[in-house]
Every structure is written in structure tokens, then in C-alpha cells.
MIDO-104610 format. One record per residue: residue number from 1; residue in three letters; x, y, z of N, C-alpha, C, O in turn. Coordinates in Angstrom, 2 decimals. Layout:
N
R, drenza, lumvex, npx, npy, npz, capx, capy, capz, cpx, cpy, cpz, opx, opy, opz
R, NUM, ALA, X, Y, Z, X, Y, Z, X, Y, Z, X, Y, Z
...
// end
This chain:
168
R, drenza, lumvex, npx, npy, npz, capx, capy, capz, cpx, cpy, cpz, opx, opy, opz
R, 1, MET, 58.97, 7.54, 131.63, 57.75, 7.98, 131.56, 57.62, 9.79, 131.21, 57.95, 10.64, 132.05
R, 2, THR, 57.13, 10.10, 129.94, 56.83, 11.61, 129.36, 56.19, 12.22, 130.47, 55.68, 11.68, 131.45
R, 3, TYR, 56.30, 13.54, 130.14, 55.65, 14.63, 131.11, 54.23, 14.53, 130.47, 53.41, 15.08, 131.20
R, 4, SER, 53.86, 14.18, 129.70, 52.71, 14.00, 129.40, 51.45, 12.86, 129.73, 50.29, 13.25, 129.72
R, 5, THR, 51.76, 11.63, 129.98, 51.49, 10.16, 130.48, 51.39, 10.64, 132.19, 50.46, 10.56, 133.00
R, 6, ARG, 52.62, 11.11, 132.31, 52.43, 11.58, 134.04, 51.00, 11.94, 134.09, 50.08, 11.20, 134.41
R, 7, LYS, 50.93, 13.56, 133.63, 49.68, 14.51, 133.47, 48.80, 13.65, 133.48, 48.03, 13.61, 134.44
R, 8, LEU, 48.65, 12.64, 132.31, 47.43, 12.06, 132.30, 46.94, 11.14, 133.58, 45.85, 11.20, 134.13
R, 9, GLY, 47.97, 10.32, 133.89, 48.15, 9.36, 135.14, 47.50, 10.23, 136.00, 46.36, 9.79, 136.16
R, 10, SER, 47.63, 11.03, 136.50, 47.48, 12.17, 137.73, 45.92, 12.60, 137.60, 45.12, 12.79, 138.51
R, 11, ALA, 45.75, 12.69, 136.34, 44.33, 12.94, 136.02, 42.96, 12.04, 136.34, 41.86, 12.21, 136.87
R, 12, PHE, 43.92, 10.74, 135.52, 43.33, 9.50, 136.15, 42.89, 8.94, 137.53, 41.85, 8.34, 137.82
R, 13, THR, 43.96, 9.29, 138.32, 43.75, 8.74, 139.80, 43.13, 9.99, 140.58, 42.76, 9.62, 141.69
R, 14, TRP, 42.93, 11.12, 140.40, 42.19, 12.21, 140.84, 40.78, 11.59, 140.28, 39.91, 11.30, 141.10
R, 15, ALA, 40.61, 11.42, 139.15, 38.93, 10.99, 138.92, 38.56, 9.80, 139.69, 37.67, 9.84, 140.54
R, 16, GLY, 39.23, 8.75, 139.41, 39.24, 7.51, 140.50, 38.52, 8.02, 141.63, 37.34, 7.93, 141.96
R, 17, TRP, 39.68, 8.67, 142.24, 38.97, 9.11, 143.79, 37.92, 9.60, 144.18, 37.08, 9.26, 145.00
R, 18, ILE, 38.12, 10.98, 143.07, 36.38, 11.64, 143.12, 35.23, 10.96, 142.71, 34.13, 11.18, 143.22
R, 19, GLY, 35.48, 9.93, 141.57, 34.19, 8.94, 141.65, 34.05, 7.79, 142.64, 32.95, 7.27, 142.85
R, 20, GLY, 35.16, 7.41, 143.23, 34.90, 6.68, 144.78, 34.37, 7.21, 145.54, 33.35, 6.65, 145.95
R, 21, LEU, 34.65, 8.25, 146.00, 33.94, 9.44, 146.93, 32.71, 9.38, 146.80, 32.03, 9.08, 147.78
R, 22, LEU, 32.09, 9.65, 145.51, 30.39, 9.85, 144.68, 29.60, 8.81, 145.23, 28.55, 8.83, 145.87
R, 23, VAL, 30.49, 7.73, 144.77, 30.05, 6.35, 145.38, 29.92, 5.94, 146.59, 29.15, 5.01, 146.84
R, 24, LEU, 30.64, 6.57, 147.58, 30.40, 5.99, 148.84, 29.10, 6.94, 149.24, 28.04, 6.50, 149.69
R, 25, LEU, 29.45, 8.61, 148.94, 28.30, 9.41, 149.39, 26.99, 8.99, 148.88, 25.99, 9.40, 149.47
R, 26, LEU, 26.86, 8.21, 147.81, 25.29, 7.90, 147.31, 25.03, 6.75, 148.28, 23.93, 6.62, 148.82
R, 27, LEU, 26.00, 5.97, 148.50, 25.73, 4.79, 149.32, 25.17, 5.20, 151.06, 24.31, 4.57, 151.69
R, 28, PHE, 25.94, 6.40, 151.54, 25.71, 6.54, 152.59, 24.16, 7.39, 152.91, 23.50, 7.41, 153.95
R, 29, ASN, 23.84, 8.22, 151.27, 23.09, 8.93, 151.59, 21.53, 7.94, 151.56, 20.43, 8.21, 152.05
R, 30, LYS, 21.90, 6.98, 150.93, 20.75, 5.91, 150.93, 20.70, 5.29, 151.89, 19.56, 5.23, 152.34
R, 31, MET, 21.58, 4.67, 152.56, 21.50, 4.05, 154.15, 20.90, 5.38, 155.14, 20.61, 5.13, 156.31
R, 32, LEU, 20.80, 6.20, 154.84, 20.44, 7.58, 155.91, 18.90, 7.41, 155.46, 18.16, 7.23, 156.42
R, 33, ASP, 18.39, 7.42, 154.48, 17.07, 7.50, 153.70, 16.60, 6.48, 154.62, 15.91, 6.68, 155.62
R, 34, HIS, 17.20, 4.97, 154.01, 16.17, 3.96, 155.06, 16.35, 3.94, 156.35, 15.53, 3.36, 157.06
R, 35, GLN, 17.62, 4.67, 156.96, 17.30, 4.86, 158.40, 15.86, 5.84, 159.00, 15.10, 5.49, 159.90
R, 36, GLN, 15.81, 6.89, 158.35, 14.84, 7.85, 158.16, 13.34, 7.13, 157.93, 12.44, 7.26, 158.76
R, 37, ASN, 13.21, 6.47, 156.89, 11.96, 5.88, 156.43, 12.17, 4.44, 155.96, 12.31, 4.14, 154.77
R, 38, PRO, 12.18, 3.49, 157.09, 12.63, 1.98, 157.07, 11.38, 1.13, 156.04, 11.52, 0.00, 155.57
R, 39, ASN, 10.18, 2.04, 155.84, 9.03, 1.37, 155.35, 9.01, 2.25, 153.82, 8.15, 3.10, 153.61
R, 40, GLN, 9.76, 2.01, 153.10, 9.83, 2.27, 151.55, 8.98, 1.69, 150.89, 8.02, 2.24, 150.35
R, 41, ARG, 9.25, 0.56, 150.86, 8.20, -0.25, 150.06, 7.21, -1.35, 151.31, 7.62, -2.17, 152.13
R, 42, ILE, 6.28, -1.05, 151.09, 5.48, -1.86, 152.33, 4.48, -2.71, 151.55, 4.02, -2.36, 150.46
R, 43, ASP, 4.09, -4.09, 152.32, 3.63, -4.98, 151.67, 1.90, -5.19, 152.29, 1.63, -4.93, 153.46
R, 44, THR, 1.04, -5.60, 151.46, -0.36, -5.63, 152.51, -0.63, -7.04, 152.22, -0.41, -7.59, 151.14
R, 45, VAL, -1.15, -7.62, 153.33, -0.98, -9.20, 153.49, -2.66, -9.28, 153.90, -3.21, -8.54, 154.71
R, 46, GLN, -3.12, -10.06, 153.33, -4.59, -10.83, 153.43, -4.54, -11.68, 154.73, -3.85, -12.68, 154.53
R, 47, ARG, -5.06, -11.62, 156.06, -5.31, -12.31, 157.17, -6.39, -12.16, 157.84, -6.80, -11.21, 158.51
R, 48, GLU, -6.96, -13.43, 157.57, -8.42, -13.69, 158.06, -9.38, -12.71, 157.80, -9.94, -12.11, 158.72
R, 49, GLY, -9.58, -12.52, 156.72, -10.10, -11.22, 155.77, -9.83, -10.11, 155.87, -10.25, -9.29, 155.05
R, 50, ALA, -9.10, -9.79, 156.83, -8.78, -8.49, 156.72, -6.88, -8.22, 156.06, -5.91, -8.97, 156.06
R, 51, GLN, -7.08, -6.86, 155.61, -5.92, -5.95, 154.99, -5.21, -5.79, 155.94, -5.78, -5.38, 156.95
R, 52, GLN, -3.33, -6.12, 156.03, -2.47, -6.18, 157.26, -1.27, -5.67, 156.57, -0.79, -6.20, 155.57
R, 53, VAL, -0.70, -4.33, 157.29, 0.29, -3.63, 157.02, 1.13, -3.91, 157.96, 0.65, -4.25, 159.04
R, 54, VAL, 2.81, -3.83, 157.78, 3.25, -4.34, 159.05, 4.65, -3.10, 158.63, 5.36, -3.12, 157.62
R, 55, LEU, 4.70, -2.16, 159.76, 5.48, -1.31, 159.68, 7.00, -1.31, 160.80, 7.03, -1.90, 161.88
R, 56, GLN, 7.89, -0.67, 160.36, 8.67, -0.73, 161.34, 9.10, 0.82, 162.13, 9.08, 1.91, 161.56
R, 57, ARG, 9.39, 0.65, 163.22, 9.90, 1.81, 163.68, 11.09, 2.61, 163.13, 11.96, 1.85, 162.70
R, 58, ASN, 11.43, 4.05, 162.99, 12.57, 4.35, 162.49, 13.77, 4.51, 163.99, 13.64, 3.96, 165.08
R, 59, ARG, 14.91, 5.46, 163.52, 15.72, 5.42, 164.58, 15.37, 6.49, 165.54, 15.89, 6.60, 166.65
R, 60, GLN, 14.49, 7.25, 165.06, 13.76, 8.67, 166.03, 12.88, 7.97, 166.95, 12.84, 8.41, 168.10
R, 61, GLY, 11.98, 6.68, 166.58, 10.94, 6.19, 166.94, 9.73, 6.18, 166.49, 8.84, 5.48, 166.97
R, 62, HIS, 9.57, 7.12, 165.31, 8.47, 7.54, 164.70, 8.00, 6.36, 163.75, 8.93, 5.61, 163.46
R, 63, TYR, 6.62, 5.96, 163.12, 6.72, 5.04, 162.27, 6.28, 6.21, 160.66, 5.35, 6.97, 160.41
R, 64, VAL, 7.27, 5.87, 160.07, 7.11, 6.72, 158.55, 7.15, 5.69, 157.52, 7.68, 4.58, 157.67
R, 65, PHE, 6.67, 6.03, 156.63, 6.16, 4.89, 155.43, 5.78, 5.43, 154.28, 5.35, 6.58, 154.33
R, 66, ASN, 5.85, 4.73, 152.97, 5.71, 5.52, 151.68, 4.19, 5.46, 151.20, 4.15, 4.25, 151.00
R, 67, GLY, 3.10, 5.84, 150.92, 2.03, 5.55, 150.65, 1.88, 6.77, 149.28, 2.75, 7.31, 148.60
R, 68, SER, 0.49, 6.85, 149.29, 0.50, 7.50, 148.05, -1.08, 8.50, 148.04, -2.09, 7.87, 148.36
R, 69, ILE, -1.21, 9.66, 147.77, -1.74, 10.45, 147.76, -2.44, 11.09, 146.08, -1.90, 11.97, 145.41
R, 70, ASN, -3.72, 10.38, 145.72, -4.18, 10.71, 144.29, -3.13, 10.35, 143.31, -2.96, 10.96, 142.26
R, 71, GLY, -2.34, 9.21, 143.76, -1.59, 8.31, 142.59, -0.06, 8.60, 143.00, 0.93, 7.88, 142.90
R, 72, HIS, -0.18, 9.75, 143.43, 1.59, 10.36, 143.60, 2.06, 9.86, 144.97, 1.24, 9.67, 145.87
R, 73, GLN, 3.53, 9.61, 145.15, 4.06, 8.98, 146.09, 4.13, 9.59, 146.54, 4.30, 10.67, 145.98
R, 74, VAL, 4.05, 9.55, 148.38, 4.44, 10.85, 149.66, 5.21, 9.79, 150.37, 5.82, 8.79, 149.98
R, 75, THR, 5.00, 10.26, 151.43, 6.11, 10.01, 152.94, 4.76, 10.45, 153.93, 4.24, 11.56, 153.87
R, 76, PHE, 4.35, 9.47, 154.73, 3.51, 9.64, 155.40, 4.39, 9.52, 157.18, 5.60, 9.30, 157.19
R, 77, MET, 3.93, 9.63, 158.02, 4.24, 9.58, 159.60, 2.82, 9.32, 160.32, 1.69, 9.74, 160.08
R, 78, VAL, 3.24, 8.66, 161.09, 1.64, 8.12, 162.01, 1.64, 9.30, 163.26, 2.57, 9.18, 164.05
R, 79, ASP, 0.98, 10.09, 163.43, 0.70, 10.83, 164.10, -0.70, 10.83, 164.91, -1.75, 11.37, 164.56
R, 80, THR, -0.42, 9.98, 166.28, -1.93, 9.71, 167.01, -2.38, 11.02, 167.64, -3.54, 11.20, 168.01
R, 81, GLY, -1.46, 11.87, 167.73, -2.15, 13.57, 168.01, -2.72, 14.35, 167.14, -3.46, 15.23, 167.57
R, 82, ALA, -2.53, 14.23, 165.87, -3.41, 14.93, 165.11, -5.02, 14.78, 164.27, -5.42, 13.89, 163.52
R, 83, THR, -5.44, 15.57, 164.58, -7.06, 15.17, 164.60, -7.51, 14.60, 163.16, -8.20, 13.62, 162.89
R, 84, THR, -6.79, 15.68, 162.21, -7.03, 15.36, 160.54, -5.54, 15.03, 159.94, -4.48, 15.42, 160.43
R, 85, THR, -5.65, 14.45, 159.10, -4.28, 14.50, 158.13, -3.88, 15.96, 157.75, -4.56, 16.88, 157.29
R, 86, SER, -2.96, 15.91, 157.98, -1.99, 17.24, 158.22, -1.07, 17.47, 157.15, -0.11, 16.75, 157.39
R, 87, ILE, -0.83, 18.21, 155.90, 0.15, 18.23, 154.49, 0.44, 19.21, 154.53, -0.44, 20.07, 154.54
R, 88, PRO, 1.92, 19.61, 154.57, 2.77, 20.75, 154.11, 1.95, 21.55, 153.12, 1.19, 20.87, 152.44
R, 89, LEU, 1.94, 23.00, 152.87, 1.37, 23.81, 152.00, 1.49, 23.34, 150.65, 0.63, 22.85, 149.92
R, 90, ARG, 2.82, 23.58, 150.45, 3.87, 23.19, 149.07, 3.67, 22.04, 148.70, 3.35, 21.88, 147.52
R, 91, LEU, 3.76, 21.03, 149.49, 3.38, 19.64, 149.01, 2.09, 19.36, 148.61, 1.86, 18.48, 147.78
R, 92, GLY, 1.06, 20.17, 149.24, -0.14, 19.72, 148.68, -0.20, 20.68, 147.56, -1.01, 20.27, 146.73
R, 93, GLU, 0.43, 22.00, 147.14, 0.46, 22.45, 145.69, 1.06, 21.62, 144.74, 0.63, 21.70, 143.58
R, 94, LYS, 1.82, 20.96, 144.95, 2.36, 19.81, 144.10, 1.41, 18.62, 143.78, 1.33, 17.85, 142.82
R, 95, LEU, 0.76, 18.75, 144.90, -0.03, 17.44, 144.63, -1.61, 17.62, 144.01, -2.40, 16.69, 143.88
R, 96, GLY, -1.86, 19.00, 143.67, -2.76, 19.64, 143.18, -3.57, 19.72, 144.55, -3.89, 18.56, 144.81
R, 97, LEU, -3.84, 20.22, 145.14, -4.93, 19.93, 146.04, -5.23, 21.53, 146.33, -4.49, 22.51, 146.36
R, 98, ARG, -6.89, 21.32, 146.56, -7.27, 22.62, 146.58, -7.58, 23.44, 147.76, -8.40, 22.85, 148.48
R, 99, LYS, -7.25, 24.55, 148.21, -7.51, 25.22, 149.32, -8.84, 25.17, 149.67, -9.65, 25.05, 148.76
R, 100, GLY, -9.19, 25.22, 150.69, -10.70, 24.99, 150.98, -10.87, 26.34, 151.72, -10.36, 27.37, 151.29
R, 101, TYR, -11.62, 26.28, 152.85, -11.93, 27.36, 153.87, -10.59, 27.32, 154.71, -9.88, 26.31, 154.81
R, 102, ARG, -10.33, 28.53, 155.29, -9.31, 28.82, 156.17, -9.62, 28.83, 157.47, -10.58, 29.55, 157.74
R, 103, PHE, -8.94, 28.05, 158.69, -9.06, 28.09, 159.79, -8.04, 27.82, 160.67, -7.10, 27.31, 160.06
R, 104, GLN, -7.82, 27.97, 162.07, -6.74, 27.88, 163.02, -6.56, 26.54, 163.35, -7.59, 25.86, 163.34
R, 105, VAL, -5.41, 25.93, 163.67, -5.32, 24.59, 164.54, -4.15, 25.02, 165.50, -3.39, 25.98, 165.41
R, 106, GLN, -4.22, 24.13, 166.34, -3.89, 24.19, 167.78, -2.51, 22.78, 167.48, -2.74, 21.57, 167.42
R, 107, THR, -0.95, 23.54, 167.33, -0.03, 22.45, 167.00, 0.91, 22.49, 168.22, 0.76, 23.33, 169.10
R, 108, ALA, 1.68, 21.74, 168.24, 2.63, 21.54, 169.00, 3.48, 22.84, 169.46, 3.98, 22.94, 170.58
R, 109, ASN, 3.57, 23.86, 168.40, 4.26, 24.95, 168.56, 3.26, 26.02, 168.48, 3.61, 27.11, 168.02
R, 110, GLY, 2.06, 25.85, 168.88, 1.43, 27.05, 169.19, -0.23, 26.80, 167.96, -0.75, 25.87, 167.34
R, 111, VAL, -0.47, 28.34, 168.19, -1.89, 28.20, 166.86, -1.54, 28.59, 165.77, -0.79, 29.56, 165.84
R, 112, ALA, -1.81, 28.20, 164.63, -1.25, 28.24, 163.44, -2.75, 28.33, 162.24, -3.90, 27.88, 162.33
R, 113, ASP, -1.98, 29.17, 161.13, -3.25, 29.11, 160.16, -3.16, 27.71, 159.23, -2.11, 27.24, 158.80
R, 114, ALA, -4.40, 27.20, 159.03, -4.40, 26.06, 157.80, -5.47, 26.31, 157.07, -6.32, 27.12, 157.44
R, 115, TRP, -5.58, 25.55, 155.76, -6.55, 25.54, 154.90, -6.99, 23.91, 155.00, -6.23, 22.99, 155.32
R, 116, SER, -8.35, 23.80, 154.67, -8.95, 22.49, 154.28, -8.84, 22.23, 153.08, -8.60, 23.01, 152.16
R, 117, THR, -9.03, 21.04, 153.05, -8.59, 20.52, 151.82, -9.25, 18.83, 151.37, -9.14, 17.94, 152.21
R, 118, ARG, -9.70, 18.62, 150.44, -10.10, 16.81, 150.33, -9.10, 16.30, 149.37, -8.74, 16.85, 148.34
R, 119, ILE, -8.61, 14.93, 149.95, -8.10, 13.84, 149.16, -8.87, 12.71, 148.59, -9.47, 11.92, 149.32
R, 120, ASP, -8.86, 12.60, 147.11, -9.99, 12.16, 146.83, -9.35, 10.28, 146.83, -10.17, 9.36, 146.80
R, 121, SER, -8.15, 10.06, 146.85, -7.41, 8.98, 147.35, -6.13, 8.64, 147.88, -4.97, 8.80, 147.52
R, 122, LEU, -6.78, 8.05, 148.98, -4.84, 8.19, 150.03, -4.97, 6.47, 150.21, -6.00, 5.80, 150.30
R, 123, ARG, -3.52, 6.03, 150.23, -3.57, 4.42, 149.88, -2.03, 4.01, 150.92, -0.86, 4.38, 150.91
R, 124, ILE, -2.66, 3.27, 151.54, -1.24, 2.56, 152.37, -1.20, 1.11, 152.23, -2.05, 0.26, 152.51
R, 125, GLY, -0.22, 1.04, 151.80, -0.28, -0.27, 150.84, -1.17, -0.43, 150.19, -1.53, 0.57, 149.57
R, 126, GLU, -2.19, -2.02, 149.92, -3.30, -1.77, 149.27, -4.73, -1.29, 149.85, -5.79, -1.37, 149.22
R, 127, MET, -4.59, -0.78, 151.18, -5.84, -0.10, 151.90, -5.88, 1.39, 151.21, -4.97, 2.21, 151.11
R, 128, GLU, -7.01, 1.44, 150.85, -7.66, 2.41, 150.31, -8.66, 3.60, 150.81, -9.78, 3.18, 151.10
R, 129, PHE, -8.50, 4.78, 150.93, -9.64, 5.59, 151.41, -9.53, 6.68, 150.46, -8.59, 7.20, 149.87
R, 130, HIS, -10.90, 6.87, 150.49, -11.40, 8.28, 149.54, -12.22, 8.93, 150.25, -12.83, 8.55, 151.25
R, 131, ASN, -12.23, 10.39, 149.49, -12.94, 11.43, 150.39, -12.32, 11.62, 151.58, -13.08, 11.72, 152.54
R, 132, VAL, -11.02, 11.70, 151.81, -10.57, 11.95, 153.06, -10.28, 13.67, 153.30, -9.94, 14.44, 152.40
R, 133, GLN, -10.45, 13.95, 154.37, -10.88, 15.30, 155.10, -9.30, 15.60, 155.23, -8.72, 14.65, 155.75
R, 134, ALA, -8.60, 16.51, 154.95, -7.23, 16.81, 155.31, -6.83, 18.64, 155.74, -7.68, 19.53, 155.65
R, 135, SER, -5.86, 18.80, 156.05, -5.36, 20.39, 156.23, -4.52, 20.74, 155.14, -3.98, 19.79, 154.58
R, 136, LEU, -4.28, 21.83, 154.71, -3.15, 22.14, 154.26, -2.32, 23.11, 155.52, -2.94, 23.87, 156.26
R, 137, ASN, -1.04, 22.94, 155.58, -0.58, 23.71, 156.80, 0.82, 24.31, 156.27, 1.71, 23.56, 155.91
R, 138, PRO, 0.96, 25.80, 156.24, 1.89, 26.35, 155.77, 3.18, 26.55, 156.54, 4.20, 26.90, 155.96
R, 139, GLY, 3.13, 26.32, 157.86, 4.23, 25.75, 158.59, 5.07, 24.64, 158.52, 6.18, 24.61, 159.05
R, 140, PHE, 4.49, 23.58, 157.77, 5.26, 22.86, 157.86, 6.26, 22.91, 156.56, 5.88, 23.32, 155.46
R, 141, GLN, 7.76, 22.39, 156.87, 8.92, 22.57, 156.09, 9.28, 21.43, 155.06, 9.82, 21.34, 153.95
R, 142, GLY, 8.67, 20.53, 156.06, 9.26, 18.91, 155.52, 8.38, 18.14, 154.11, 7.76, 18.78, 153.26
R, 143, ASN, 8.49, 17.00, 154.13, 8.05, 16.40, 152.81, 7.31, 15.51, 153.27, 6.71, 14.87, 152.41
R, 144, GLU, 7.07, 15.14, 154.65, 6.04, 14.28, 155.21, 5.11, 14.65, 155.75, 5.08, 15.66, 156.45
R, 145, ILE, 3.88, 13.67, 155.48, 2.30, 13.91, 155.96, 2.22, 13.56, 156.83, 3.07, 12.70, 157.06
R, 146, LEU, 1.27, 13.87, 157.98, 0.93, 13.64, 159.16, -0.68, 12.78, 158.85, -1.77, 13.24, 158.50
R, 147, LEU, -0.29, 11.43, 159.15, -1.50, 10.57, 159.06, -2.53, 10.52, 160.37, -2.47, 9.63, 161.23
R, 148, GLY, -3.35, 11.46, 160.38, -3.92, 11.69, 161.48, -5.31, 10.46, 161.92, -5.48, 9.42, 161.28
R, 149, MET, -6.12, 10.85, 163.00, -6.77, 9.93, 163.25, -8.00, 9.93, 162.42, -8.63, 8.89, 162.25
R, 150, ASN, -8.37, 11.01, 161.92, -9.37, 10.53, 160.62, -9.54, 9.67, 160.10, -10.55, 9.00, 159.87
R, 151, VAL, -7.74, 9.56, 159.66, -7.89, 7.80, 158.58, -7.62, 6.82, 159.85, -8.31, 5.81, 159.97
R, 152, LEU, -6.58, 7.14, 160.85, -6.62, 5.92, 161.52, -7.58, 5.42, 162.26, -7.62, 4.26, 162.66
R, 153, LYS, -8.35, 6.22, 162.46, -9.73, 5.70, 163.34, -10.57, 4.28, 162.76, -11.24, 3.45, 163.37
R, 154, ASN, -10.19, 4.41, 161.20, -10.60, 3.26, 160.68, -9.94, 1.95, 160.46, -10.41, 0.94, 159.94
R, 155, ILE, -8.55, 2.18, 161.03, -7.91, 0.99, 161.20, -7.37, 0.45, 162.47, -7.10, 1.24, 163.38
R, 156, GLU, -7.18, -0.82, 162.62, -6.89, -1.39, 164.08, -5.14, -1.22, 164.01, -4.46, -1.60, 163.06
R, 157, MET, -4.63, -0.56, 165.24, -3.71, -0.52, 165.43, -2.99, -1.12, 166.36, -3.45, -0.92, 167.49
R, 158, ILE, -1.73, -2.01, 166.32, -1.27, -3.11, 167.16, 0.05, -2.65, 167.23, 0.61, -2.58, 166.14
R, 159, GLN, 0.90, -2.22, 168.49, 2.22, -1.77, 168.45, 3.00, -2.84, 169.71, 2.75, -3.06, 170.89
R, 160, ARG, 3.89, -3.26, 168.86, 4.69, -4.03, 169.76, 6.32, -4.09, 169.51, 6.89, -4.60, 168.54
R, 161, GLY, 6.97, -3.37, 170.77, 8.49, -3.18, 170.41, 8.49, -1.99, 169.19, 7.70, -1.05, 169.10
R, 162, ASP, 9.61, -2.34, 168.29, 9.50, -1.88, 167.12, 9.00, -1.69, 165.96, 9.47, -1.30, 164.89
R, 163, VAL, 7.37, -2.21, 166.51, 6.51, -2.67, 165.13, 5.35, -2.26, 165.21, 4.88, -2.20, 166.34
R, 164, MET, 4.68, -1.94, 164.28, 3.16, -1.41, 164.20, 2.79, -2.31, 163.03, 3.43, -2.58, 162.01
R, 165, ILE, 1.32, -2.80, 163.54, 0.84, -3.39, 162.52, -0.67, -2.70, 162.46, -1.45, -2.55, 163.40
R, 166, LEU, -0.82, -2.37, 161.23, -2.14, -1.75, 160.86, -2.97, -2.81, 159.89, -2.44, -3.38, 158.94
R, 167, ARG, -4.17, -2.96, 160.24, -5.28, -3.90, 159.80, -6.57, -2.95, 159.60, -7.06, -1.94, 160.11
R, 168, ARG, -6.83, -3.86, 158.59, -8.50, -3.38, 158.06, -9.04, -4.30, 157.59, -10.19, -4.18, 157.16
// end
């Protein structure tokens, strides 16, 4: 084997290893995303005249799922301790939500400032809610929206083991 073909073979070997590692990285990343949000695609079932969605609990014990706000896909986390639905401020800006009046909220980390806003359309599977009051919270750094009791009070919630059934 000449020097140039050995060099070319070595380059292909390195490229193969790097490509293989990238594929493994993508697979592990997808697996971790699924563990954080096992409800990336939820189906709505019609049962006895009611809409029903079944959610699986994630590894941390939370019910995280994909839904939409004003036609934009978002990630929700069920929060029965939140009075209203709470959106990270920078995510609210991306969704085109307008800041209303400023007020203070009591959070697990203490008192914080927030802004009121209105959501035209909030969807959980095929369940749709209109004109939903929410807050824009600058203290939230993540991309998850806390689905509060102002929406949850309109839904029957049943929790058994690692499953939560939302019925409307």
C-alpha cells in the first residue's frame, strides 16, 4: 500500500468513527427527550360522549406533554399548584403573546413579578380552550408551560399509577 492510500484509508476510518459516534449521540438524545416527555404525541379518544387523553408520567414523576398555543407546538407540564397557566416570558414573546398588567405571584422560590396575558387557543390533543388567562413569568428559564388550574378545572383528572387521564 502506498503512502497516499494509507492516508486515505486512515481518513475514512476516522470519518467512520466520528459518523458512528454522531449517530449514537442522536439516538441517546432522542431517548432522553422521550424520558423527559413521554407524551410527545397524544391521541384524543371519544368515550361516552367525552374527549379523553391519556398521559404517561415521566421519570421525574411529572406529567409532561406536547400541545399547542395559538397554533404553535409547545410543551406543557401539569401543575395543580398553579392558579393560572404560566409561560416563560421569552417563550411568550416567541408565541406573540402580549404583556398585560404587571403583578406579583407567589412561587415555590418566593414572590416574583409577572405579566398577565390572554391565549386565544390552547389545545391538549383535540380538546381546545379559548380566551385562556395566563401569566408571562420572566423567572422561568425552561421551555415548559405550567398548565394551571384555570384550565384543569374544566377537565376531569384521574390518576392511577403512572397514568393520568384527562377527560372533558
